[in-house]
LOFIPA-876489 format. One line per 4 residues: number of its first residue (from 1); their letters; for each residue y, z, x of C-alpha. Coordinates in nm, 4 decimals. Example, Ala and Ser with C-alpha at 12.3 -4.5 7.8 and 13.67 -1.06 7.14 Angstrom:
LOFIPA-876489
1> as> -0.4500 0.7800 1.2300  -0.1060 0.7140 1.3670;
//
This chain:
LOFIPA-876489
1> msnl> 0.9217 -0.4287 1.4580  0.6950 -0.3107 1.1860  0.7789 -0.0228 0.9396  0.5232 0.1959 1.1090;
5> aalt> 0.6531 0.1245 1.4501  1.0207 0.1711 1.3508  0.9488 0.5034 1.1813  0.7341 0.6247 1.4786;
9> tqre> 1.0364 0.5435 1.7130  1.2684 0.7423 1.4866  1.0317 1.0315 1.4816  1.0186 1.0451 1.8657;
13> gllk> 1.4062 1.0251 1.8836  1.4258 1.3153 1.6381  1.1658 1.5218 1.8413  1.3745 1.4604 2.1524;
17> kire> 1.6846 1.5786 1.9879  1.5034 1.8898 1.8405  1.3809 1.9767 2.1848  1.7251 1.9393 2.3420;
21> ieva> 1.8561 2.1925 2.0945  1.5777 2.4363 2.1581  1.6109 2.4096 2.5382  1.9794 2.4623 2.5101;
25> cegi> 2.0061 2.7124 2.2430  1.6715 2.9004 2.1803  1.5931 3.0471 2.5287  1.2967 2.8100 2.6074;
29> enen> 1.2686 2.9142 2.9667  0.9706 2.6943 3.0876  0.8001 2.3578 3.0155  0.5018 2.5128 2.8583;
33> nakr> 0.7250 2.6931 2.5929  0.9242 2.3747 2.5341  0.5942 2.1833 2.4619  0.4669 2.4642 2.2335;
37> vqkl> 0.7818 2.4750 2.0248  0.7852 2.0787 1.9951  0.4176 2.1130 1.8732  0.5094 2.3819 1.6301;
41> nleq> 0.8021 2.1784 1.4810  0.5767 1.8714 1.4453  0.3057 2.0751 1.2776  0.5731 2.2364 1.0514;
45> aqys> 0.6767 1.8879 0.9367  0.3270 1.7837 0.8857  0.2197 2.0878 0.6726  0.5422 2.0464 0.4754;
49> aqrq> 0.4534 1.7082 0.3832  0.1005 1.8230 0.2857  0.2468 2.0775 0.0500  0.3890 1.8056 -0.1669;
53> eiaa> 0.0623 1.6160 -0.1811  -0.2088 1.8925 -0.2032  -0.1021 2.1583 -0.4580  -0.4462 2.3115 -0.4407;
57> klav> -0.4107 2.4119 -0.0797  -0.0522 2.5423 -0.1075  -0.1279 2.9048 -0.0236  -0.3080 2.7954 0.3040;
61> vdgk> -0.0226 2.5637 0.3923  0.2252 2.8351 0.3368  0.0472 3.0605 0.5597  0.0587 2.8067 0.8322;
65> laai> 0.4075 2.7397 0.7945  0.4967 3.0979 0.8082  0.2859 3.1382 1.1296  0.4620 2.8301 1.2780;
69> nagi> 0.8087 2.9641 1.1875  0.7090 3.3018 1.3526  0.6054 3.1126 1.6599  0.9372 2.9361 1.6900;
73> melg> 1.1279 3.2437 1.6328  0.9250 3.4276 1.9042  0.9746 3.1457 2.1598  1.3383 3.0788 2.0678;
77> gtgv> 1.4643 3.4414 2.0440  1.7541 3.4244 2.2901  1.9678 3.1952 2.0522  1.8991 3.4157 1.7494;
81> ekil> 1.9920 3.7354 1.9368  2.3298 3.6031 2.0435  2.4149 3.5303 1.6855  2.3081 3.8663 1.5635;
85> eaik> 2.5130 4.0180 1.8324  2.8129 3.8364 1.7224  2.7618 3.9306 1.3580  2.7438 4.2898 1.4640;
89> nqrw> 3.0925 4.2592 1.6381  3.2686 4.0568 1.3655  3.3440 4.1457 1.0092  3.5503 3.8527 0.8605;
93> yfik> 3.4352 3.4787 0.8713  3.6141 3.1779 0.7728  3.3539 2.9082 0.6730  3.3555 2.5688 0.8373;
97> nkpk> 3.1876 2.3832 0.5594  3.3749 2.6056 0.2824  3.7418 2.6089 0.4148  3.8794 2.7682 0.0979;
101> ilfd> 3.7013 3.1015 0.1297  3.6868 3.4064 0.3620  3.3497 3.6113 0.4004  3.3278 3.9808 0.4362;
105> rntg> 3.0190 4.0818 0.6280  3.0516 4.4561 0.5036  3.0456 4.3789 0.1352  2.8996 4.0258 0.1062;
109> liwa> 3.2087 3.9450 -0.1156  3.3809 3.6118 -0.0541  3.7698 3.5963 -0.0847  4.0272 3.3239 -0.1216;
113> nlnt> 4.1443 3.1679 0.2032  4.5143 3.2623 0.1686  4.5964 2.9750 0.4143  4.5039 2.7327 0.1521;
117> fnyv> 4.5295 2.9238 -0.1804  4.8609 2.9432 -0.3659  4.8646 3.3194 -0.3637  5.2284 3.3116 -0.4660;
121> gken> 5.4106 3.0623 -0.6662  5.6921 2.8194 -0.5719  5.9663 2.9504 -0.3431  5.7390 3.2668 -0.2821;
125> nlyn> 5.7871 3.3843 -0.6543  5.5280 3.6432 -0.7612  5.3073 3.5637 -1.0704  5.3286 3.7384 -1.4023;
129> lsdv> 5.0058 3.9272 -1.4684  4.9422 3.7199 -1.7839  4.9149 3.4125 -1.5672  4.6812 3.5337 -1.3033;
133> gdii> 4.3546 3.4481 -1.4792  4.4387 3.0883 -1.5518  4.5719 3.0289 -1.1868  4.2261 3.1355 -1.0468;
137> nnys> 4.0261 2.9473 -1.3127  4.2148 2.6251 -1.2308  4.1571 2.6458 -0.8623  3.8510 2.4967 -0.6857;
141> fgvd> 3.7288 2.7160 -0.4278  3.3971 2.5375 -0.3544  3.2053 2.8463 -0.4635  3.1709 2.9815 -0.8239;
145> gfrv> 3.2464 3.3223 -0.9746  3.6070 3.3888 -0.8453  3.8053 3.6535 -1.0158  4.0469 3.9321 -0.9807;
149> ptcy> 3.8982 4.1943 -0.7543  3.8710 4.5570 -0.8686  4.1182 4.8000 -0.7259  3.8300 4.9468 -0.5074;
153> elwq> 3.7151 4.6085 -0.3840  4.0725 4.5207 -0.2866  4.1221 4.8550 -0.0962  3.7823 4.8162 0.0829;
157> aved> 3.8979 4.4759 0.2051  4.2324 4.5856 0.3363  4.1861 4.9493 0.4358  4.0753 4.8940 0.8053;
161> ktip> 4.3560 4.6272 0.8529  4.1161 4.3879 1.0278  4.1410 4.1229 0.7611  4.2916 3.8042 0.9006;
165> fhrd> 4.5751 3.7880 0.6564  4.7086 4.1188 0.7799  4.9653 4.0307 1.0596  5.0795 4.2670 1.3315;
169> gdan> 5.4242 4.2817 1.1800  5.2995 4.3634 0.8272  5.3882 4.7225 0.7042  5.1074 4.9343 0.5851;
173> wrlf> 4.8303 4.7247 0.4140  5.0440 4.4351 0.3168  4.8887 4.0769 0.3565  5.1405 3.8117 0.4753;
177> giyy> 5.4134 4.0599 0.4027  5.3235 4.0774 0.0356  5.3310 4.4286 -0.1095  5.1954 4.3632 -0.4717;
181> lace> 4.8570 4.2287 -0.5250  4.6707 4.1769 -0.8467  4.3589 4.3970 -0.9075  4.1453 4.4938 -1.2047;
185> yngy> 4.2002 4.8593 -1.3134  4.0315 5.0153 -1.6093  3.9568 4.6708 -1.7498  4.3105 4.5222 -1.7120;
189> iksk> 4.4765 4.3118 -1.4632  4.7441 4.5331 -1.2841  4.9570 4.5290 -0.9657  4.8607 4.7302 -0.6597;
193> dmdd> 5.1317 4.8357 -0.4274  4.9974 4.7717 -0.0661  5.2472 5.0167 0.0862  5.0511 5.3113 -0.0881;
197> cgat> 4.7284 5.4412 0.0405  4.4216 5.4643 -0.1742  4.2620 5.2168 -0.4283  4.4240 5.3653 -0.7257;
201> ndis> 4.7686 5.4857 -0.5938  5.0693 5.3141 -0.7399  4.9008 5.0786 -0.9980  5.1700 4.9178 -1.2126;
205> nqtv> 5.2633 4.6076 -1.4129  5.4789 4.4346 -1.1382  5.4701 4.0670 -1.0774  5.2047 3.9999 -0.8165;
209> aifp> 5.0449 3.7835 -0.5531  4.6873 3.6796 -0.6171  4.4083 3.7464 -0.3728  4.0850 3.6591 -0.5754;
213> csdy> 3.7206 3.7272 -0.4743  3.3636 3.6350 -0.5795  3.0227 3.8243 -0.5549  2.8397 3.4972 -0.6079;
217> liqn> 2.6481 3.5328 -0.2837  2.5091 3.8817 -0.3490  2.4490 3.8752 -0.7298  2.1178 4.0203 -0.8233;
221> sdyq> 2.0663 4.1421 -0.4684  2.0851 4.4813 -0.2801  2.2930 4.3413 0.0015  2.5537 4.6039 0.0211;
225> eiin> 2.2939 4.8767 0.0027  2.0679 4.7195 0.2813  2.3469 4.6596 0.5283  2.4918 5.0061 0.4868;
229> pdnp> 2.4739 5.1755 0.8311  2.3510 5.4969 0.6707  2.0416 5.3253 0.5112  1.7433 5.4772 0.7077;
233> vyte> 1.4979 5.2138 0.5853  1.6310 4.9298 0.8063  1.7012 4.8895 1.1727  2.0216 4.7639 1.2873;
237> kerl> 1.8627 4.4302 1.3812  1.7260 4.4008 1.0393  2.0525 4.4689 0.8737  2.2201 4.2116 1.0765;
241> qftl> 1.9421 3.9757 1.0020  2.0240 4.0144 0.6236  2.3764 3.8961 0.6821  2.2429 3.6032 0.8894;
245> dlft> 1.9942 3.5132 0.6069  2.2852 3.5171 0.3610  2.4566 3.2501 0.5722  2.1464 3.0350 0.6210;
249> knel> 2.0160 3.0709 0.2602  2.3591 2.9566 0.1149  2.3969 2.6783 0.3995  2.7200 2.8472 0.5178;
253> wpif> 2.8527 2.7598 0.8540  3.0590 3.0912 0.9649  3.3238 3.0490 1.2267  3.2750 3.3131 1.5055;
257> tdae> 3.5406 3.4507 1.7253  3.3310 3.3140 2.0148  3.3238 2.9360 1.9896  3.0060 2.8978 2.1851;
261> vtel> 2.8201 3.1103 1.9083  2.9672 2.8928 1.6376  2.8249 2.5849 1.8190  2.5033 2.7663 1.8847;
265> ykki> 2.4764 2.8623 1.5149  2.5511 2.4939 1.4127  2.2817 2.3628 1.6418  2.0125 2.6132 1.5239;
269> yfek> 2.0845 2.6319 1.1569  2.2398 2.3105 1.0646  2.1385 2.0315 1.3218  1.7855 2.1401 1.3658;
273> pkll> 1.6881 2.1950 1.0011  1.8300 1.8427 0.9240  1.6419 1.6937 1.2028  1.3235 1.8848 1.0799;
277> aqlq> 1.3915 1.7442 0.7257  1.4113 1.3882 0.8660  1.1062 1.4405 1.0763  0.9205 1.5704 0.7745;
281> elqt> 1.0313 1.2617 0.5778  0.9376 1.0390 0.8581  0.6022 1.2044 0.9047  0.5253 1.1749 0.5379;
285> qine> 0.6146 0.8068 0.5565  0.3991 0.7573 0.8619  0.1198 0.9351 0.7110  0.1277 0.7247 0.3991;
289> lqkv> 0.1592 0.4087 0.6060  -0.1434 0.5143 0.8281  -0.3341 0.5846 0.5047  -0.2821 0.2240 0.4162;
293> tlls> -0.3013 0.0575 0.7694  -0.6078 0.2465 0.8806  -0.8000 0.1776 0.5670  -0.6904 -0.1720 0.4743;
297> sdfd> -0.6294 -0.5312 0.5803  -0.2493 -0.4198 0.6058  -0.3531 -0.2553 0.9394  -0.0711 -0.3189 1.1760;
301> ytal> -0.1884 -0.3342 1.5224  0.1569 -0.3458 1.6661  0.2011 0.0179 1.5833  -0.0933 0.1015 1.8087;
305> laky> 0.0299 -0.1534 2.0683  0.3791 0.0151 2.0895  0.2383 0.2911 2.3056  0.1136 0.0482 2.5676;
309> dika> 0.3348 -0.0428 2.8563  0.2906 -0.4318 2.8302  0.5113 -0.5090 3.1241  0.3224 -0.2611 3.3520;
313> invs> -0.0178 -0.3725 3.2191  0.0759 -0.7559 3.2938  0.1427 -0.6842 3.6665  -0.1515 -0.4521 3.7322;
317> liky> -0.5249 -0.5531 3.7179  -0.6173 -0.1869 3.7154  -0.3836 -0.0988 3.4353  -0.5073 -0.4163 3.2517;
321> yqav> -0.8723 -0.3184 3.2480  -0.7901 0.0396 3.1695  -0.5683 -0.0534 2.8821  -0.8305 -0.3018 2.7479;
325> qqwc> -1.0932 -0.0080 2.7576  -0.8643 0.2214 2.5852  -0.7585 -0.0252 2.3260  -1.1293 -0.1096 2.2476;
329> relm> -1.2101 0.2541 2.2116  -0.9255 0.3056 1.9632  -1.0322 0.0193 1.7624  -1.3969 0.1334 1.7471;
333> ekvd> -1.2817 0.4786 1.6400  -1.0790 0.3138 1.3567  -1.3828 0.0970 1.2610  -1.6113 0.4048 1.2535;
337> yyee> -1.3659 0.5984 1.0476  -1.3326 0.3130 0.8109  -1.7141 0.2753 0.7828  -1.7425 0.6434 0.6998;
341> qkas> -1.4805 0.6048 0.4276  -1.6279 0.2915 0.2804  -1.9970 0.3675 0.3393  -2.1254 0.2831 -0.0111;
345> vikd> -1.9261 -0.0549 -0.0343  -2.0305 -0.1524 0.3272  -2.3905 -0.0688 0.2285  -2.3740 -0.3191 -0.0670;
349> fnli> -2.2222 -0.5688 0.1567  -2.4864 -0.5284 0.4234  -2.7610 -0.5869 0.1621  -2.5912 -0.9138 0.0700;
353> slkl> -2.5656 -1.0084 0.4413  -2.9291 -0.9768 0.4860  -2.9881 -1.2194 0.1960  -2.7599 -1.4686 0.3481;
357> skky> -2.8409 -1.4350 0.7017  -3.1551 -1.6191 0.6945  -3.1300 -1.9680 0.8503  -3.1697 -2.2480 0.6095;
361> eadt> -3.4800 -2.4521 0.6490  -3.4953 -2.8182 0.5090  -3.7308 -2.8453 0.2126  -3.9537 -3.1615 0.2284;
365> nlte> -3.9628 -3.1894 -0.1415  -3.5696 -3.2418 -0.1422  -3.3704 -3.5397 -0.0437  -3.1420 -3.5379 0.2571;
369> aent> -2.8346 -3.5016 0.0207  -2.9860 -3.2195 -0.1635  -3.0869 -3.0379 0.1626  -2.7312 -3.0880 0.2722;
373> llcd> -2.5969 -2.9412 -0.0494  -2.8059 -2.6313 -0.0459  -2.7393 -2.5876 0.3298  -2.3644 -2.6366 0.2972;
377> rqhf> -2.3632 -2.3897 -0.0004  -2.5459 -2.1264 0.1982  -2.3185 -2.1602 0.4773  -2.0174 -2.1162 0.2362;
381> fqkn> -2.1626 -1.8054 0.1008  -2.2385 -1.6688 0.4439  -1.8755 -1.7269 0.5524  -1.7195 -1.5719 0.2413;
385> fslg> -1.9613 -1.3016 0.1513  -2.1311 -1.1883 0.4800  -1.9513 -0.9075 0.6338  -2.1606 -0.7207 0.8989;
389> mnsv> -1.9324 -0.4502 1.0462  -2.1961 -0.4469 1.3240  -2.0813 -0.8006 1.4065  -1.7200 -0.6668 1.4298;
393> ktki> -1.8358 -0.3877 1.6528  -2.0312 -0.6205 1.8734  -1.7321 -0.8421 1.9367  -1.5012 -0.5505 2.0142;
397> lavk> -1.7665 -0.3929 2.2485  -1.8089 -0.7418 2.4227  -1.4380 -0.7226 2.5094  -1.4735 -0.3620 2.6416;
401> kqad> -1.7850 -0.4743 2.8497  -1.5810 -0.7414 3.0142  -1.3195 -0.4794 3.0986  -1.5938 -0.2506 3.2343;
405> aley> -1.7246 -0.5399 3.4575  -1.3821 -0.6000 3.5966  -1.3724 -0.2160 3.6904  -1.7003 -0.2647 3.8525;
409> ride> -1.6166 -0.5664 4.0536  -1.3144 -0.3788 4.1849  -1.5228 -0.0920 4.2863  -1.7710 -0.3337 4.4559;
413> ideg> -1.4915 -0.5111 4.6309  -1.3527 -0.1780 4.7601  -1.7003 -0.1113 4.9272  -1.6756 -0.4378 5.1221;
417> ensl> -1.4953 -0.5650 5.4335  -1.3067 -0.8390 5.2705  -1.1393 -0.6370 4.9952  -0.7832 -0.7839 5.0534;
421> rela> -0.9070 -1.1333 5.0152  -1.1497 -1.0670 4.7421  -0.8933 -0.8551 4.5531  -0.6475 -1.1438 4.5800;
425> eleq> -0.8986 -1.3919 4.4536  -0.9902 -1.1586 4.1494  -0.6254 -1.1046 4.0716  -0.5657 -1.4859 4.0435;
429> ekra> -0.8496 -1.5394 3.7877  -0.7376 -1.6434 3.4411  -0.7754 -1.3935 3.1833  -0.6046 -1.3448 2.8274;
433> sfaf> -0.2876 -1.1470 2.8289  -0.3222 -0.7982 2.6932  -0.0931 -0.8717 2.3956  -0.2845 -1.1660 2.2988;
437> laen> -0.6177 -0.9900 2.3427  -0.4955 -0.6999 2.1215  -0.3863 -0.9458 1.8488  -0.7161 -1.1377 1.8544;
441> taki> -0.9223 -0.8191 1.8224  -0.6963 -0.6836 1.5548  -0.7557 -1.0109 1.3724  -1.1323 -0.9761 1.3792;
445> ikna> -1.1057 -0.6340 1.2130  -0.8494 -0.7500 0.9574  -1.0571 -1.0467 0.8657  -1.3563 -0.8177 0.7976;
449> lcki> -1.1372 -0.5609 0.6054  -1.0006 -0.8427 0.3865  -1.3609 -0.9238 0.2758  -1.4437 -0.5686 0.2080;
453> eyfe> -1.1280 -0.5190 0.0198  -1.2084 -0.8272 -0.1962  -1.5486 -0.7074 -0.2527  -1.4314 -0.3647 -0.3583;
457> anht> -1.1795 -0.5078 -0.6000  -1.4046 -0.7796 -0.7424  -1.7463 -0.6053 -0.7093  -1.8908 -0.7542 -1.0269;
461> fvmn> -1.7839 -1.0977 -0.9501  -1.9206 -1.0828 -0.5957  -2.2523 -0.9470 -0.7151  -2.2729 -1.2066 -0.9855;
465> aini> -2.1841 -1.4748 -0.7467  -2.4701 -1.3896 -0.5053  -2.7077 -1.3781 -0.7977  -2.5930 -1.7189 -0.8915;
469> wenw> -2.6399 -1.8501 -0.5635  -3.0023 -1.7190 -0.5405  -3.0942 -1.8278 -0.8936  -2.9419 -2.1817 -0.8603;
473> tegy> -3.0995 -2.2431 -0.5243  -3.4325 -2.1186 -0.6438  -3.3992 -2.2972 -0.9765  -3.3299 -2.6371 -0.8032;
477> rvfk> -3.6457 -2.6004 -0.5809  -3.8359 -2.5266 -0.9138  -3.6901 -2.8424 -1.0555  -3.7999 -3.0401 -0.7692;
481> ttyk> -4.1474 -2.9095 -0.7581  -4.2844 -2.7431 -1.0703  -4.0638 -2.9450 -1.3287  -4.1548 -3.2737 -1.1644;
485> edmk> -4.5193 -3.1930 -1.1680  -4.5153 -3.0768 -1.5248  -4.3451 -3.4129 -1.6233  -4.6030 -3.6114 -1.4276;
489> hdce> -4.9106 -3.4263 -1.5836  -4.7633 -3.4408 -1.9322  -4.6944 -3.8130 -1.9080  -5.0232 -3.9019 -1.7458;
493> ddgi> -5.2090 -3.7179 -2.0356  -5.0436 -3.9575 -2.2619  -5.1066 -4.2796 -2.0532  -4.7525 -4.3181 -1.9474;
497> eeei> -4.7224 -4.5018 -1.6167  -4.5629 -4.3401 -1.2991  -4.3120 -4.6184 -1.2883  -4.1825 -4.5000 -1.6308;
501> wsaw> -4.1763 -4.1221 -1.5797  -4.0483 -4.1578 -1.2285  -3.7454 -4.3459 -1.3680  -3.6878 -4.0557 -1.6158;
505> yqdw> -3.7116 -3.7942 -1.3422  -3.4653 -4.0025 -1.1411  -3.2104 -3.9913 -1.4244  -3.2858 -3.6152 -1.4693;
509> qqlr> -3.2296 -3.5501 -1.1040  -2.9061 -3.7442 -1.1084  -2.7690 -3.5111 -1.3799  -2.8965 -3.2054 -1.2261;
513> yaie> -2.7405 -3.2860 -0.8795  -2.4098 -3.3528 -1.0548  -2.4414 -3.0139 -1.2143  -2.5289 -2.8424 -0.8892;
517> lkmq> -2.2187 -2.9969 -0.7238  -1.9938 -2.8126 -0.9743  -2.1210 -2.4602 -0.9068  -1.9607 -2.3920 -0.5588;
521> pvie> -1.6103 -2.5189 -0.6415  -1.5969 -2.2506 -0.9323  -1.6918 -1.9806 -0.6857  -1.4273 -2.1014 -0.4313;
525> rglc> -1.1646 -2.0865 -0.7156  -1.2819 -1.7336 -0.8072  -1.2220 -1.6326 -0.4367  -0.8645 -1.7593 -0.4481;
529> gsmp> -0.7573 -1.5081 -0.6971  -0.7770 -1.4182 -1.0788  -0.7219 -1.6663 -1.3656  -0.5160 -1.4686 -1.6179;
533> tnke> -0.6068 -1.4949 -1.9856  -0.4223 -1.4651 -2.3016  -0.6908 -1.2629 -2.4789  -0.8783 -1.0039 -2.2806;
537> vkts> -1.2344 -1.1127 -2.1958  -1.5367 -0.9255 -2.0632  -1.6094 -1.1637 -1.7874  -1.3712 -1.3529 -1.5568;
541> vpeq> -1.2962 -1.7299 -1.6123  -1.4974 -1.8594 -1.3203  -1.8019 -1.6517 -1.4506  -1.7367 -1.8082 -1.7993;
545> lihi> -1.7398 -2.1585 -1.6376  -2.0612 -2.0839 -1.4483  -2.2290 -1.9626 -1.7687  -2.1531 -2.2661 -1.9825;
549> ldey> -2.2509 -2.4863 -1.6790  -2.5797 -2.3134 -1.6660  -2.6194 -2.3592 -2.0400  -2.5533 -2.7222 -1.9980;
553> kkqi> -2.8127 -2.7408 -1.7259  -3.0759 -2.5738 -1.9454  -3.0076 -2.8123 -2.2326  -3.0603 -3.1066 -1.9977;
557> dkfy> -3.3785 -2.9525 -1.8632  -3.5119 -2.8923 -2.2231  -3.4288 -3.2456 -2.3148  -3.6250 -3.3920 -2.0367;
561> keer> -3.9162 -3.1628 -2.0729  -3.9365 -3.1716 -2.4533  -3.7602 -3.4816 -2.6072  -3.7507 -3.7565 -2.3555;
565> kgiy> -4.1069 -3.8668 -2.3971  -4.0717 -3.8762 -2.7602  -3.7807 -4.1198 -2.7566  -4.0007 -4.3519 -2.5373;
569> qkfa> -4.2844 -4.3435 -2.7583  -4.0488 -4.4182 -3.0723  -3.9494 -4.7511 -2.9177  -4.2394 -4.8450 -2.6906;
573> fqag> -4.3781 -5.1177 -2.8988  -4.0691 -5.2596 -3.0461  -3.9097 -5.5867 -2.9202  -3.6157 -5.4691 -2.6915;
577> gdlq> -3.7286 -5.1139 -2.7377  -3.6586 -5.0282 -2.3800  -3.2879 -5.1064 -2.4458  -3.2787 -4.9203 -2.7658;
581> ekfe> -3.4533 -4.6244 -2.5841  -3.1851 -4.6224 -2.3243  -2.8960 -4.6051 -2.5639  -3.0652 -4.3357 -2.7755;
585> tess> -3.1236 -4.1351 -2.4699  -2.7714 -4.1551 -2.3606  -2.6563 -4.0843 -2.7105  -2.8618 -3.7581 -2.7280;
589> lykf> -2.7369 -3.6520 -2.3846  -2.3826 -3.7042 -2.4972  -2.4263 -3.4427 -2.7535  -2.4731 -3.1868 -2.4763;
593> vaml> -2.1500 -3.3121 -2.3114  -1.9802 -3.2766 -2.6455  -2.1012 -2.9066 -2.6701  -1.9944 -2.8339 -2.3196;
597> qsel> -1.6520 -2.9703 -2.3854  -1.6250 -2.7546 -2.6950  -1.7048 -2.4417 -2.4955  -1.4653 -2.5572 -2.2210;
601> qdii> -1.1916 -2.5821 -2.4838  -1.1937 -2.2166 -2.5694  -1.1838 -2.1255 -2.2004  -0.9091 -2.3743 -2.1199;
605> fnck> -0.6774 -2.2653 -2.3918  -0.7253 -1.8898 -2.3241  -0.5890 -1.9471 -1.9776  -0.2393 -1.8151 -1.9516;
609> naed> -0.1346 -2.0499 -1.6572  -0.0957 -2.4216 -1.7030  -0.2236 -2.4870 -1.3545  -0.5440 -2.3065 -1.4363;
613> rvwi> -0.6035 -2.5282 -1.7407  -0.5380 -2.8357 -1.5351  -0.7777 -2.7151 -1.2673  -1.0599 -2.6519 -1.5287;
617> lnwa> -1.0117 -2.9955 -1.6744  -1.0177 -3.1798 -1.3394  -1.3295 -2.9813 -1.2387  -1.5034 -3.0838 -1.5607;
621> nsll> -1.3939 -3.4438 -1.5858  -1.6834 -3.6145 -1.3997  -1.9338 -3.4317 -1.6112  -1.7530 -3.5149 -1.9307;
625> diqi> -1.7596 -3.8840 -1.8330  -2.1108 -3.8996 -1.6804  -2.2833 -4.0506 -1.9868  -2.0070 -4.3171 -2.0316;
629> devl> -2.0487 -4.4139 -1.6676  -2.4179 -4.4240 -1.7160  -2.4055 -4.6566 -2.0089  -2.1602 -4.8935 -1.8429;
633> kfva> -2.3762 -4.8974 -1.5253  -2.6833 -4.9685 -1.7358  -2.5143 -5.2638 -1.9228  -2.3873 -5.4129 -1.5939;
637> nndl> -2.7285 -5.3787 -1.4259  -2.9202 -5.5412 -1.7062  -2.6714 -5.8270 -1.7863  -2.6711 -5.7574 -2.1522;
641> qkis> -2.5069 -6.0598 -2.2917  -2.5655 -5.9879 -2.6549  -2.3084 -5.6826 -2.6388  -1.9635 -5.8250 -2.7072;
645> htil> -1.6923 -5.7758 -2.4419  -1.4758 -5.6255 -2.6924  -1.7060 -5.3437 -2.7536  -1.7653 -5.2974 -2.3755;
649> defa> -1.3829 -5.2921 -2.3264  -1.3482 -5.0311 -2.5836  -1.6269 -4.8213 -2.4368  -1.4723 -4.8432 -2.0854;
653> alkq> -1.1441 -4.7348 -2.2382  -1.2942 -4.3992 -2.3426  -1.2662 -4.2993 -1.9776  -0.8963 -4.3669 -1.9932;
657> knyd> -0.8352 -4.0874 -2.2438  -0.6145 -3.8401 -2.0662  -0.6706 -3.4936 -2.1886  -0.3938 -3.3671 -1.9559;
661> iyla> -0.1211 -3.4483 -2.2007  -0.2911 -3.2367 -2.4758  -0.3200 -2.9146 -2.2466  -0.0220 -2.7591 -2.4181;
665> daka> -0.1619 -2.7871 -2.7736  -0.5152 -2.6751 -2.8422  -0.5101 -2.8462 -3.1944  -0.4124 -3.1926 -3.0489;
669> ysee> -0.6715 -3.1314 -2.7785  -0.9472 -3.0624 -3.0284  -0.8436 -3.3605 -3.2400  -0.8584 -3.5955 -2.9299;
673> karr> -1.2073 -3.4548 -2.8340  -1.3228 -3.5142 -3.1881  -1.1788 -3.8791 -3.1815  -1.3500 -3.9477 -2.8420;
677> ekay> -1.6940 -3.8180 -2.9550  -1.6632 -4.0267 -3.2761  -1.5662 -4.3313 -3.0831  -1.8511 -4.2858 -2.8320;
681> nsli> -2.1164 -4.2565 -3.1149  -1.9599 -4.5564 -3.3007  -1.9615 -4.7774 -3.0008  -2.3256 -4.6818 -2.9031;
685> fkmr> -2.4211 -4.7782 -3.2630  -2.2361 -5.1145 -3.2279  -2.4139 -5.1832 -2.8891  -2.7577 -5.1054 -3.0347;
689> kdla> -2.6669 -5.3166 -3.3436  -2.5709 -5.6170 -3.1136  -2.8973 -5.5747 -2.9302  -3.1007 -5.5883 -3.2525;
693> k> -2.9612 -5.9372 -3.3487;
//
């Protein structure tokens, strides 16, 4: 089960428990009220979560929370009234979750629970007055501020003899038979004789029992004044509510003489708030998850699927088409919402889709292999860069349309006279299970969202990639038409035969085609993820590779447009000049390869990961060897016996230089590259020297 589904299930369980408390304890007498309270509780959790997230709307949300609480109080008044009535009839309270104290409703003071506190010493010995303070301070009551009571506080507590520690057999105002209790009198700890009436009567220095108290709960408040029955400002209910508020504010669980009221209090003020807190936390988590799943490729369709009764749908054709219709409507709502949120991104994507949507048409100026290359390249870009949310919608609506058709067929059969047979035949037809259909439609959406997310996170790379595709495709068409025609006219003006310049163009085309093959793999690698670098760079590694590849291409074009003819004319009238011409041409072209490799070196050794370095080297290897391959092929085709086998073997060995072993050391790589370049030029010179003999 997904996180969202699990949290949703927990939320429903909490709502059920909350409702049970409300029905049992808060006087909800009909179903409408129960639903209203449940709705208010859920809203309360939602708004509380929003308070943490949207500070600017705090005042508005507080108002809504107050209104919701007022609504709950209004609907659930019966339980609260019972508790207030119990508070009216009871003065003293032991506290369930604070077992070491006793609360006095009349004063708001809390007193030591003499059932747990050592009010007398061992063997019931009374304490010396000088020891009283230390005894109190060294005891943990669970509440702060305990001290010796004033003589007036002590007398007010015992005067009406309702305090639980006054037993029926106790004389006068004694507690547990003790007649001397510590009290504060005129700034000193004294002994009060509990057999004498009055707060200040019979104050002495006798040894004492200790009955400490604390005003921790009512500090800095007007509690005693507010709850005074003679206070004309507050009604009796309001005065009782102040006591109840004191309990709830301090998270106290008072024990009422009526056990049912104690249980009622626990459910309303302990169990329900905890459930609401859990509900709020779950709601916050659900909201966070929904923010992600609704607007990203992490969309978990199983959370939506959880509310569908798969078993019932599987056995009912009517439930099946209804579920499919509802499912498609829900997905369409999410797609519409997503489009609204990502309007600007999708707009950019749609503009790209228009560029890529045109069907590729073979160009008669291109060879079959070249047309295949450009066609496959366009298909690759269409697959990876075209989105078309309209296409997603069309697919989902096509599913809904089939469900609509199923509904229509059933209606049509119902009008006929053979409905039983025709319904049976319809029921036996094969169709995808609802769960599989839901998974597949969710996959359609997730695939589209993955593309949008990648586009959004890598906007610059994507836009550059599309521009590269357009420029390179158009550039190759220009090469096959304009550049070819320019070479033809330029050579014909100088009387160079077609057989000769066509061979040049064929070599040029071979190089250009090899370069074209290298563009798409770089884009594919860019789509697989980033290539981290040691030093920060303005453009990504794939974009850097495309740039140096484009520069290499321009150098090749410039050579054939501006320099190739000059090399021919230099050797045209020499004996064996055609051979010398070829070797000088390859030597010139190798300079561009060496420049390419130098630029590659900077990129390779700025890559943080070794696998990225290896990938770049493997990607470039065929280009780095292309001039070596061309020379070896030329020698083999022309059977040049004058060139020694030793030189040819050394030249062929250049291809065996394994740069992989130098990828961990930039200096070693650079030195090996320089050695290879020097060896190439040296061997070309030796070949040309052998030919001149």
